[in-house]
N, C-alpha and C positions, 0 to 999 in steps of 0.2 A: 667402522661399518656403517655406510651410508643409509638413512632412513627408506630412501626410494632410489631405486638405481634403474635406469631404462639403457638398453644396450639393441642399438640398430632397429628400434621399434617402426614398423610400417603397418599402415592400414588402407587397404582398397576397398572400394565399394563399386558395385555394378549398377549402372543406371542404363537400362536397354542393352545396347551392344556396346556400350563404352565403359571403360574401367577409370575410375575416379582415384587417384594415388592422394589420399588426404593427408597421410604421413608416409615420407620418403626416406626413413632412417634416422630417427630420433635417438640420441644418447646423451644422457646428462645425469646428475645426481642431486638429491635434495637432502640435507641432513636435518638431524633433531633441532628443533627450536627457529628453523628458518622461516622468514616471512617473505615470499617469492611469489612472482607473478610470470605467467606465460602471456606474452603480448603480441600484438600483431593484427593485421587487417582481417576483416571477414574472410573466411576461406583458407586462413592459413594452417588450420589444424589445430587451434587451441582447444575447443571443446573436445573434439575427437581425442587427443591426447589425454585430457582429464580424464574422460569417460574410460579410457584404457586403464589407466593407473588406478581409478575407482572400481576397477572390475565389472563397471556396467555394461562394457564391451571389450570383446577379444581382439588384439592385434592380429594383423594377417601373418606377420612373422616378427622375429625378434624377441626380447626377454625383458620382463618387468619383474622387479623384486621388491617387495617391502618387508623391511625388518628382517631381510635375508631370506624371505620366504618367496619362492617362484610361484607366480600368479598361473603361469601357461600349464603348471603341472596339475592343478586344482580341477576336480569337476564340478559343475554348477553348484550344488549344494554346499560344497565346500567354499566356493566363491561367496555364496549368499551368507553364511556364518562370518565369513572374513570381513564383509562389509559391515555387517551387523556389529562385530566386537573391534574392529581395528580401525575404521575410518569414519570420519563425520563428514557430512555433506551440506552444503548451502546452494540452494538454487535461484536461479534469477526469478521464478515464478512462485518462490516461497514453498509451495508444497505442502502446506498445512491441511490436516483433516477439518473440513468446515463444521461438522457435529462434534468435535471436540474443544474444550477450552484451551487456551495457551497453556497453561498448565498440564492439561491432559495429553496434548500435543508433544510436549517435551517428555512427559511421564512414559510415553509409549515405546520409545526406545528401549527403556529399562526392564518393561514389561516382557517385551520379547526377548530380551536376555534372562529373564527369570530372577531378576533382583527382588528381596523381599520387600513388601509394601511399606513397611515403616523406614526402610533405607531409602526407598525410592522417594517417598515424601520429605525426608530430611534432605537428600542430595538435590533435589528440584527446587525446594525452597532455598535452599543455600545459594544455589546458583542465580536464581532469580533476583535474591537480595545482593549479591555480588555485582550482577549486572545491572542494579536500580530499576528494575521492572517488576516489583512483587505487586505492583498496582494493576498489572496486565493479566494476573494468574487466572482469573475467572471470567476474563472476556473471550468470546468466541471470535474465530478470525474475522467476520464480516463486521465486528465491533471494533476494529483495529484498523490503524492506518497502513500505509504500505511499509513505512519505516518501522512501525511496531510489530508488523508481521514478520519482516526481516529479522528483527531482534531475536524473536521467538524461533524462528528458523535456526539462528546461529545458537541459541540457548539448547535446542535439540540436537544440534551437531557436536555440543562440546559435554553434555550431559555424562556421557559414558567415558569421559577422559581419554579419547582417542589419541594416538601419538601425531596423526594427521588430520587436517581438515582440508578438503577439497571444495573450493567455491567458485562457481561459475557464474561469472558476470553478477555478482551479488549486489552491486549498487545500480545496476543500469536503469532501474524502475525508481531511483531514489532522488530527491532533490539533494542539493548540496550539503544542508543542515543534517539531515537523516544519515547521508552517506558518511559525514564525518563522525557522527556519533557510532554508527556501526563499527568504521574503521577503528575508532578509539577502544571500543570492546575487545575487537579481535586482536588488537596489537597488544592490548594489555593481558589478554589470555596467552598470547604466544610468550609474553616476557615473563608472567608469573608461573605459568604452569610449564613452559617449554613446548608447547604445541607446536607444532609445524603448520603454517598455512600456506597452500598453493592455489593461488587463484587463475581464472582464466578472465582476462579483461582486456579493454580498450579504452576504459575509464582513467583519464589522467590522474584523479584524485587517488585511485588504487596505485596507479605507477609511481606517483610522488612518494607514497608510504613505504612501498616495498623496498626491502634490503636487497633485492636481487631481480633482475629483469631477465628473461629468456625470451628474445625476440625470434618469432617463428615467421617465415614466409614461404609459401607454397608447400608446406608439409616438411620443412627443412628448419634447424636452427639457423638464424642469419648471424647472431650474436648474442653474448651474454654480458651484462652490466653489473657491477657490486657497488651499492651506496657507500660512501665514505663517512656518513653521517651516524 
C-alpha cells in the first residue's frame, strides 16, 4: 500500500470572474521512505498540491489517501488531528514561535499530543543531540541564523515520528552551506528512520539530492524521474 496516493486531484481558485485551475488532474503515489520532490516553475501547482496532501487545503475534486485513510471523508477537526499526529511540516518561512526557545518550539508538538512531560524532555533532547544542535536548545528564534531556525523547524517536524514530512521550499532562504547541512540532516533521517520526505522546490540543490523528481507544469504532471544513484 502506498503511503500517499493521489487520484485525479484538481484544485480551482476563483479570482474575480476568473477560475484559476491550479491543479488539473494529478495522479501519483509516494511510498514509505522515499526522498522525493515536486519540481517545476512558479505557478506549476507545487505548493498547492503539497497543501492538499498535507490537509491544509481541500482539493476541488479527486481523492487523496495517506496510509490508506481518505482525506476527503474527514471533517475539519479530524483533519486537524490527522495533521498533528501523522504529518510533519517544514515551511520556507520557518514558522517558529518567537517567544519560545528552540527546545520549546520542538516540544510544542508533543505537548499538543498530550505526551508526558518526562518523555517530551527525553525525546526532544535525544533528537537535538542526534541532529548535533543541542547548543541551540535554549536560544530564541531571534538569536538564531536562518539556517539554525530551519534546523529547529526540521526537528519540530520529526519529533513526533511522522511517516511523512512535507517540506515547502525549505532551502529557499538559505545559503549553500546551510542548505547542504539541512539536506544532510533530512536525508539521514530518511535513511535511519524510514521517514518519507516530499519537497516542493525549484532549488537544484534539493533536486540533485532527491531520489525521485515529479515535474509539474500548468497543474499537470509533465514527467517523473528516478535517480539511479
